[in-house]
LUMTITI-808588 format. One line per 2 residues: for each residue x, y, z of C-alpha. Coordinates in steps of 0.2 Angstrom, whole numbers, plus 5000, padded with zeros to 4 digits. Each point is the difference from the previous one (the first is absolute). Layout:
N
X,Y,Z | ...
***
This chain:
327
5000,5000,5000 | 5014,5012,4997
5001,5014,4987 | 5009,4996,4984
5007,5016,4994 | 5006,4992,4984
4983,4993,4996 | 4984,5007,4993
4991,4998,5016 | 5002,4996,5018
4992,4988,5013 | 4988,4992,4988
5009,4998,4984 | 5012,4988,4991
5017,5008,5000 | 5005,5007,4982
5017,5007,5002 | 5002,5000,4981
4987,5011,4992 | 4990,4996,4984
4999,5010,4984 | 5002,5019,5001
4987,5012,4992 | 4999,5018,4998
4983,5008,4999 | 5003,5017,4993
4987,5014,4997 | 5000,4996,4982
4998,4981,5003 | 4986,5004,5012
4990,5010,4988 | 4984,5005,5008
5000,5001,5019 | 4985,4994,5011
4989,5008,5013 | 4991,4985,5006
5006,4983,5007 | 4990,4987,4991
5001,4984,4989 | 4994,5008,4983
5016,5008,4993 | 5012,4990,4990
5016,4996,5008 | 5015,5012,4995
5012,4987,5005 | 5000,4981,5005
5013,4993,5011 | 5006,4984,5009
5000,4999,5019 | 5017,5006,5006
5002,5013,4986 | 5007,5017,5003
4991,5016,4993 | 5007,5018,4999
4984,5010,4998 | 5000,5019,4995
4985,5008,5010 | 4992,5017,4998
4997,5010,5015 | 4982,5001,5007
4996,5015,4989 | 5006,4991,4985
5013,5014,4998 | 4987,5013,4997
5005,5011,5015 | 5017,5007,4992
5002,5016,5010 | 4993,5008,5016
4988,5010,4989 | 4992,4984,4994
4986,4999,5012 | 4992,4982,5000
4982,5007,4998 | 5006,5008,4984
5011,4987,4992 | 4993,4983,5006
4986,4990,4991 | 4992,4992,5015
4997,4986,5003 | 5015,4995,4989
5014,5001,5014 | 5011,4987,5008
5005,4992,4983 | 5005,4982,5002
5012,4989,4990 | 4994,4983,4995
4991,4989,5001 | 5015,4988,5001
4995,4982,4998 | 5009,4987,5010
5000,4982,4993 | 4993,4987,5011
4991,5011,5012 | 4983,4994,5005
4986,5007,5011 | 5005,4994,5018
5018,5003,4997 | 5011,5014,5007
5010,5012,4989 | 5016,5004,5009
5008,5017,4994 | 5018,5004,5006
5005,5018,4998 | 5018,5001,4995
5002,5019,4997 | 4991,5016,4996
5008,5015,4992 | 4994,5016,4994
5000,5003,4982 | 4996,5014,4987
5008,5014,4991 | 5002,5008,5018
4997,4991,5016 | 4986,5010,5007
4987,4995,5013 | 4983,5007,5001
4988,5003,5015 | 4984,5010,5000
4986,5007,5010 | 4984,4996,4990
4982,5007,5004 | 4989,4988,5009
5014,4987,5002 | 5011,4996,5014
5000,4994,5018 | 4997,5017,5008
4987,5009,4988 | 4982,5001,4998
4991,4993,4985 | 4987,5008,4989
4989,4986,5003 | 4999,5001,5019
5006,5017,5006 | 4996,5019,4997
5018,5005,5002 | 5009,5007,4986
5012,4989,4991 | 5019,5001,5004
5010,5011,4989 | 5008,4989,4986
5019,5000,4999 | 5014,4989,4992
5017,4997,5008 | 5014,4994,4990
5016,4991,5008 | 5016,4994,4993
5001,4981,5003 | 5015,4990,4998
5007,4984,5009 | 5009,5013,5011
4985,5008,5007 | 4984,5010,4997
5003,5018,5000 | 4984,5006,5009
5007,5018,5002 | 5016,5010,5000
5001,4996,5019 | 4993,4982,5000
5006,4984,4991 | 4991,4985,5004
5006,4982,4998 | 4996,4991,4984
4989,4986,5006 | 4991,4993,4984
4985,4989,4999 | 4987,4994,4988
4983,5008,5004 | 4989,4989,4989
5003,4982,4996 | 4989,4984,5000
4991,4987,4990 | 4984,5000,4990
4984,4997,5009 | 4990,4985,4993
4986,5009,4991 | 5000,5018,5005
5009,5015,4993 | 5004,5011,5014
5008,5018,5000 | 5019,5000,5002
4997,5012,5014 | 4991,4987,5011
5010,4988,5011 | 4992,4983,5006
5004,4982,5002 | 5009,4999,4983
5012,5014,5004 | 4997,5016,4990
5003,5018,5007 | 5006,4995,5017
5013,5014,5001 | 5010,4990,5013
5018,5006,5002 | 5005,4982,5004
4997,4994,4982 | 5018,5005,4997
5016,4992,4994 | 5005,4985,5010
4982,4995,5003 | 4990,4986,4993
4981,5004,4998 | 4988,4985,4999
4983,5001,4991 | 4986,4988,4999
4998,4995,4981 | 4982,5002,4994
5001,4994,4982 | 5011,4990,4988
5017,5008,4998 | 4997,5013,5014
5001,5015,4989 | 5012,5011,5010
4999,5019,5000 | 5013,5013,5007
5002,5019,5000 | 4999,5015,5011
5018,5000,5007 | 5005,5012,5013
5016,5008,5006 | 4994,5000,5018
4985,5002,5010 | 4995,5003,5018
4988,4989,5009 | 4982,5003,4994
5004,5009,4984 | 4992,5015,5009
4996,5012,4986 | 4997,4986,4988
5015,5002,4989 | 5017,4992,5004
5016,5005,4991 | 4994,4993,4983
5013,4995,4988 | 5002,4992,4983
5011,4985,5004 | 5009,4984,4994
4995,4986,5013 | 5007,4983,4998
4991,4985,5007 | 5001,4981,5000
4984,4990,4999 | 4996,4983,5006
4985,4989,5003 | 4997,4991,5017
4988,4985,5000 | 4990,4993,5014
4999,5016,5011 | 4983,5008,5003
5001,5018,5005 | 4985,5012,5001
5009,5016,4995 | 5017,5008,4998
5015,4995,5011 | 5018,5006,5000
5016,4994,5006 | 5017,5008,5003
5016,4993,5008 | 4994,5007,5017
4981,4998,5001 | 4984,4993,4992
4985,5011,4997 | 4982,4998,4995
4991,5014,4991 | 4981,5005,5003
4991,5012,4989 | 4983,5007,5005
4990,5014,5007 | 4999,5004,5014
5018,5000,5005 | 4997,4989,5015
4993,4986,4989 | 5016,5001,4989
5010,4998,5016 | 4990,4986,5006
5001,4991,4983 | 5019,5002,5000
5002,4994,5018 | 4988,4985,4998
5010,4994,4985 | 5017,5002,5008
4994,4990,5015 | 4994,4986,4988
5016,5001,4991 | 5010,4997,5016
4988,4985,5005 | 5001,4992,4983
5018,5002,4995 | 5010,5003,5017
4991,4988,5012 | 4992,5012,5012
4984,4996,5009 | 4987,5013,4995
4998,5008,5018 | 5019,5001,5001
5002,5009,4983 | 4986,5012,5006
5010,5004,5016 | 5016,5002,4990
4992,5011,4987 | 4993,5011,5014
5017,5002,5008 | 5012,5000,4986
4990,5004,4984 | 5003,5015,4989
4987,5009,4990 | 5005,5011,4984
4987,5012,4993 | 5003,4999,4981
4987,5012,4994 | 4985,5009,5009
4994,5009,4984 | 4995,4986,4987
4983,4993,4997 | 5005,4987,5013
5014,5002,5013 | 5015,4988,5000
5008,4995,5016 | 5014,4987,5003
5002,4990,5016 | 5017,4993,5003
5010,4988,5011 | 5019,4999,5002
5007,4984,4995 | 5011,4999,5015
4984,4996,5010 | 4994,4987,4988
5013,4986,5003
***
């Protein structure tokens, strides 16, 4: 039950020290981007389990917000935001399997390495909405930041660490086509900073060949993605994908060298937290030999809760346990 740094996955997978074929999914190769997670688009790429793919992603605005004068309300064509690469078909994946996605690296790209955040009317964790409040909308504003692997230049005074992660990734639902802004059991727009290089993300496969989607990379983000927009960047993200048989999981799980995490996506936020902790406890029981009440006690005393986002149509939270306590 040890982490295998050279393999595509950790505790549940077969070690694959030697990767399979390498693919490059460029903007040109992708062609049209997708704004829903669903089973009806044709695969843009078909791979074997164990293959490695370098994917060129767009930022969440599809590159439309080029300067601080490009206000989202003026340049975006809603609801066509959060463009996703894919679907990538994985040979042999069947409903009931698990898709394991190991994130090798995530680097900013583009003619200039600029990140974008914004305040958008009727959107964000601390604003009223036009549907429910009389308050005036927040003033719209765009902020651009230089993003390199050396750091995120927030201002002349503040440079933040470059802590990249993938905001949106997952597999197709079985029959639904669901907006890429919505997180759920299949993954989607979780905005969870732990979906980062060095982590393996586990998704419950819903249809043949899984149909994997990925996009919406970030240079960094605080817990909750408070204003609704992280440091959005175009990126090249390199992942290795494999298939795990005979492992029934209800939703997204994550593993690093140091901890395991279960992800819950729901509203209200306490339901997302309960879903995440419930699955974490069941994971501890099924795979680490805990008795349920003992796992409940341990999660109470040593569990950690990460707020991925508190702004999307559903909130995403991750409940985690350090591996040092799992034996």
